[in-house]
N, C-alpha and C positions, 0 to 999 in steps of 0.2 A: 483097101485098108481096113474097112469095117469087118471083113471076114475074120481078121486076127483079133478083134476087140473081144474081150471076155467080160461078161457082166459079173458083178461082184457076187450076186446070188440069184439063182433062177428059181422061180416059184412054179410049182405044178398045180394046176387046178383040179380039184376033185370033180368028176363028172357025175351028175345025178339027173334024174328025169324030172320033167316039169311037175308031174304029179307028186313026186317025193318032195320037191321044193315047196309046192303049195301046202303040203301037209306038215312040213317042218319049218315053215318060213321064219318063225320067231327064233328058233335055234340057229338057223342059217345066219340071220342077222347078227345074233350074239357071237357066233364063230368068226364072222367077217369083222365086226367092229372091235372085239376084245382080243382076237388072236391073229388078225390080218390074214385069215384064210381066204382063198379064192375058189369060187365054184363055177363050173361050166354047166349050165342048165340046158339039157337036151330036150327039144320039142319036135313034133313032126314037121313043123315049118322051118326048123333050123335050131340054132343055139344062141344063147346069150351068156354073158359073163357077169357074175356078181362079185364085186371087189370093193374094198374099203375106199372111203373118200380120199384118205391119205395116199393109197396106192394109185388112184386115178389121178390125183394132183401130181404125184411123182412121175407118172407116165407123160402127162402133158408137159411138165418141165423138161423131161428128158428129150422129148420130141422138139421142144423149142431150142434146146442147146444144140442138138444134133443138126438143126437146120441152119446153124451159123456156119458160113463157109470157112473151111479149114479147121473147125473145132475138133473133129475126130482125129485128124492128124496131129494136132497139138496135144490132145489128150493122150494119144498113143505114145507120142515122144516123151511126154512127162512120165507116163507109167514106166517106159524103158529106163529113163534117167533114175527113177527111184529104185528100180530093181538092180541097177548097176552101181548104185551109190553116188551118182552124179548130182548130189544135192548140197545145199548150203544151210547152215544153222540160222536161226532167227538173229542171233548176234552178228553173224557174218553179213547178213542182209541189211539189218536196221541198226547195227552198231550195238556195242555193249553199254547198257545203262548203269552198270555197277561202278 
């Protein structure tokens, strides 16, 4: 079922060398914190990813939610219900306060 799940927005990390990252570290931090950019920093020993704290926390939250048994199936069903108009208004759910 996960294969049919579509993320709301996919980010593509810009790839840079470790040397370029070292020389422009201040600008990288600014891009990440102010514009939520993501960078893949390539080094001879491998690669690392530089992302904002908000993006990191979002990834952890997503992992936590997806670890709940049945969550993905319920989410997929909910998305299908919204797309086919199988929804209720707040007034229908909670009653009309007027």
